[in-house]
C-alpha positions as CSV (number, residue, x, y, z in Angstrom):
1,M,3.9,-20.1,43.9
2,K,4.9,-16.8,42.3
3,Y,6.4,-16.6,38.8
4,H,8.9,-14.0,37.5
5,L,8.9,-14.4,33.8
6,G,11.6,-13.0,31.5
7,C,13.8,-12.5,34.6
8,G,17.1,-11.9,32.7
9,G,19.7,-10.8,35.3
10,T,17.1,-9.7,37.8
11,Y,16.6,-12.6,40.2
12,L,13.7,-12.2,42.7
13,D,13.8,-14.1,45.9
14,G,10.5,-15.9,46.7
15,Y,9.7,-16.3,43.0
16,T,10.2,-19.0,40.4
17,N,12.4,-17.1,38.0
18,V,12.0,-18.2,34.4
19,D,13.8,-17.3,31.2
20,F,15.1,-18.7,27.9
21,P,18.2,-21.0,28.3
22,P,21.6,-19.2,28.3
23,S,22.2,-20.6,24.7
24,E,19.5,-18.3,23.5
25,H,21.1,-15.1,24.9
26,T,23.9,-13.1,23.3
27,I,24.7,-10.1,25.5
28,Q,23.1,-11.1,28.8
29,Q,26.0,-12.1,31.0
30,S,24.3,-12.3,34.4
31,L,21.3,-14.5,33.5
32,R,20.1,-16.5,36.4
33,A,16.8,-18.5,36.5
34,D,15.2,-21.4,38.3
35,I,13.6,-22.7,35.2
36,Y,15.0,-22.3,31.6
37,A,12.0,-22.8,29.3
38,D,9.8,-21.5,26.5
39,I,7.5,-19.2,28.4
40,L,4.8,-19.6,25.7
41,T,4.5,-23.4,26.0
42,M,5.6,-24.1,29.6
43,D,3.2,-25.7,32.1
44,Y,1.9,-23.1,34.5
45,Q,1.0,-24.4,38.0
46,P,-1.7,-22.7,40.1
47,C,-0.1,-19.5,41.5
48,E,-0.7,-16.4,43.4
49,E,1.3,-14.0,41.3
50,I,2.8,-13.7,37.8
51,R,5.3,-11.0,36.9
52,S,6.2,-10.5,33.2
53,R,9.2,-8.3,32.7
54,H,9.9,-6.8,29.3
55,F,9.1,-9.8,27.1
56,F,5.3,-9.6,26.5
57,E,6.0,-7.3,23.6
58,H,8.0,-10.1,21.9
59,F,4.8,-12.1,21.1
60,N,2.4,-11.6,18.2
61,Y,-1.4,-11.0,18.6
62,M,-2.3,-14.7,18.9
63,D,0.6,-15.7,21.2
64,S,0.0,-12.7,23.5
65,M,-3.6,-13.9,24.0
66,V,-2.4,-17.5,24.5
67,L,-0.1,-16.2,27.4
68,L,-2.9,-14.1,29.0
69,Y,-5.3,-17.1,28.7
70,R,-2.8,-19.4,30.4
71,W,-1.8,-17.0,33.0
72,T,-5.5,-16.2,33.9
73,K,-6.2,-19.9,34.1
74,A,-3.2,-20.4,36.4
75,L,-3.8,-17.5,38.7
76,T,-5.9,-18.0,41.8
77,I,-8.7,-15.6,42.5
78,R,-7.8,-12.1,44.0
79,N,-4.2,-12.5,43.1
80,N,-1.9,-10.4,40.9
81,L,-0.6,-10.2,37.3
82,V,2.1,-7.5,36.7
83,I,3.2,-6.8,33.2
84,E,6.0,-4.4,32.4
85,L,6.8,-3.4,28.8
86,P,7.6,-0.5,26.4
87,D,5.0,2.3,26.5
88,V,4.0,2.6,22.8
89,E,2.1,5.9,23.3
90,A,5.0,7.6,24.9
91,L,7.5,6.3,22.3
92,C,5.3,7.5,19.5
93,K,5.3,10.9,21.1
94,A,9.1,10.7,21.2
95,M,9.2,9.9,17.5
96,L,7.4,13.2,16.7
97,S,10.0,15.4,18.2
98,G,13.8,15.8,18.5
99,S,16.8,14.9,16.5
100,I,17.3,12.1,14.0
101,E,19.4,10.3,16.6
102,K,16.5,10.4,19.0
103,K,14.1,9.0,16.4
104,F,16.5,6.0,15.9
105,R,16.6,5.4,19.6
106,A,12.8,5.5,19.9
107,I,12.6,3.0,17.0
108,R,15.0,0.7,18.9
109,Y,12.8,0.9,22.0
110,L,9.7,0.3,19.9
111,Y,11.0,-2.7,17.9
112,G,13.7,-4.3,20.0
113,S,17.4,-4.8,19.8
114,H,17.4,-7.6,17.1
115,E,20.7,-9.2,18.2
116,A,19.0,-12.6,18.8
117,K,16.1,-14.5,17.1
118,W,13.8,-13.6,20.1
119,A,15.0,-9.9,20.4
120,Y,12.2,-8.4,18.2
121,H,9.2,-6.4,19.5
122,I,6.3,-7.6,17.3
123,N,3.4,-6.2,19.3
124,G,2.7,-2.9,21.1
125,W,0.8,-2.0,24.2
126,S,-0.1,1.1,26.1
127,A,-1.5,1.3,29.7
128,E,-5.0,1.9,28.1
129,T,-5.0,-1.1,25.7
130,L,-3.5,-3.5,28.1
131,G,-5.8,-2.4,30.9
132,Y,-8.8,-2.8,28.6
133,V,-7.9,-6.4,27.8
134,L,-7.1,-7.3,31.4
135,T,-10.5,-5.9,32.5
136,K,-12.3,-7.9,29.9
137,L,-10.5,-11.1,31.2
138,G,-11.8,-10.5,34.8
139,Y,-9.1,-8.3,36.3
140,T,-9.3,-5.0,38.2
141,I,-6.4,-2.6,37.5
142,S,-4.6,-2.0,40.8
143,S,-1.9,0.5,39.6
144,V,-0.2,1.9,36.5
145,R,3.4,3.0,36.7
146,K,5.0,4.9,33.8
147,Y,8.7,5.8,33.5
148,G,10.9,7.4,31.0
149,D,10.5,10.8,29.4
150,P,9.4,11.1,25.7
151,D,11.0,14.5,25.6
152,S,14.4,13.1,26.6
153,N,17.1,12.4,24.0
154,F,17.1,8.8,25.4
155,P,13.3,8.1,25.5
156,N,13.4,4.7,27.1
157,C,9.7,4.8,28.1
158,G,8.0,1.9,29.7
159,V,4.8,1.1,31.6
160,E,4.0,-1.4,34.4
161,V,0.4,-2.5,34.8
162,S,-0.6,-4.3,38.0
163,A,-4.0,-6.1,38.0
164,M,-5.8,-8.3,40.4
165,L,-7.9,-11.3,39.1
166,M,-11.4,-10.6,40.6
167,L,-13.6,-12.8,38.4
168,K,-12.6,-16.3,37.5
169,K,-14.3,-16.8,34.1
170,T,-15.1,-20.2,32.6
171,D,-13.0,-21.5,29.8
172,D,-15.7,-20.7,27.2
173,Q,-16.0,-17.2,28.6
174,L,-12.3,-16.6,28.3
175,K,-12.3,-17.8,24.7
176,E,-15.2,-15.5,23.9
177,V,-13.2,-12.5,25.4
178,V,-10.3,-13.4,23.1
179,R,-12.5,-13.5,20.1
180,E,-13.8,-10.0,21.0
181,I,-10.2,-8.7,21.4
182,F,-9.1,-10.1,18.1
183,S,-12.1,-8.4,16.4
184,L,-10.5,-5.0,17.5
185,Y,-7.6,-5.7,15.1
186,R,-9.9,-5.8,12.1
187,N,-9.3,-2.9,9.8
188,G,-12.9,-2.7,8.4
189,D,-15.8,-5.1,7.9
190,N,-15.0,-7.0,4.7
191,E,-14.2,-10.5,3.6
192,T,-10.4,-10.1,3.9
193,E,-10.6,-8.7,7.4
194,N,-13.1,-11.3,8.5
195,N,-10.9,-14.1,7.2
196,L,-8.0,-12.6,9.1
197,W,-10.0,-12.5,12.2
198,N,-10.9,-16.2,11.7
199,I,-7.2,-17.0,11.3
200,F,-6.4,-15.2,14.6
201,N,-9.0,-17.3,16.4
202,T,-8.0,-20.6,14.7
203,Q,-4.3,-20.1,15.6
204,F,-5.2,-19.2,19.2
205,L,-7.4,-22.2,19.7
206,G,-4.8,-24.5,18.1
207,K,-2.2,-23.4,20.7
208,I,-4.2,-23.7,23.9
209,I,-5.1,-27.4,23.3
């Protein structure tokens, strides 16, 4: 089985195409999926490939790691995870140059279109940060494809990271990796930040039961 998640109007033959039901969409007129479901909570079957197309950025820190945890559990060894999403580093560069109109467009690409309750980008990734997390989870990065030009007046910059699962970690090992990743979001070593880290972990564990 191969999953194509967040398929929108791009239907891939040979894949199980998944997206939110049509009732959740506002401007997507060509939506076509095999399964209409909540991608965060759906039941993933053992599979040989997972493609995530421009929706991973719609999930917060905890839910992003819930998805990576579930995908890594579902993928069989030496098979592929492909994640495509906005390139935060390139878009930040775009914000630093150009007209006021260009800055507004960059903000749109960074934070989403906002026309539906799911159409908000609430997390940001670069090739480096995503590659770091995937490597920790047992993947080897196969390729990185960047597109878009931060110097353009329309800086629709994205990145696609392809990774192969080379090491099938135990459940406890995956949870420990997630704890380590959450620790990177701490802004200092103090009671407030440590409590926040504990909340990240508690919410994550509560969602993978």
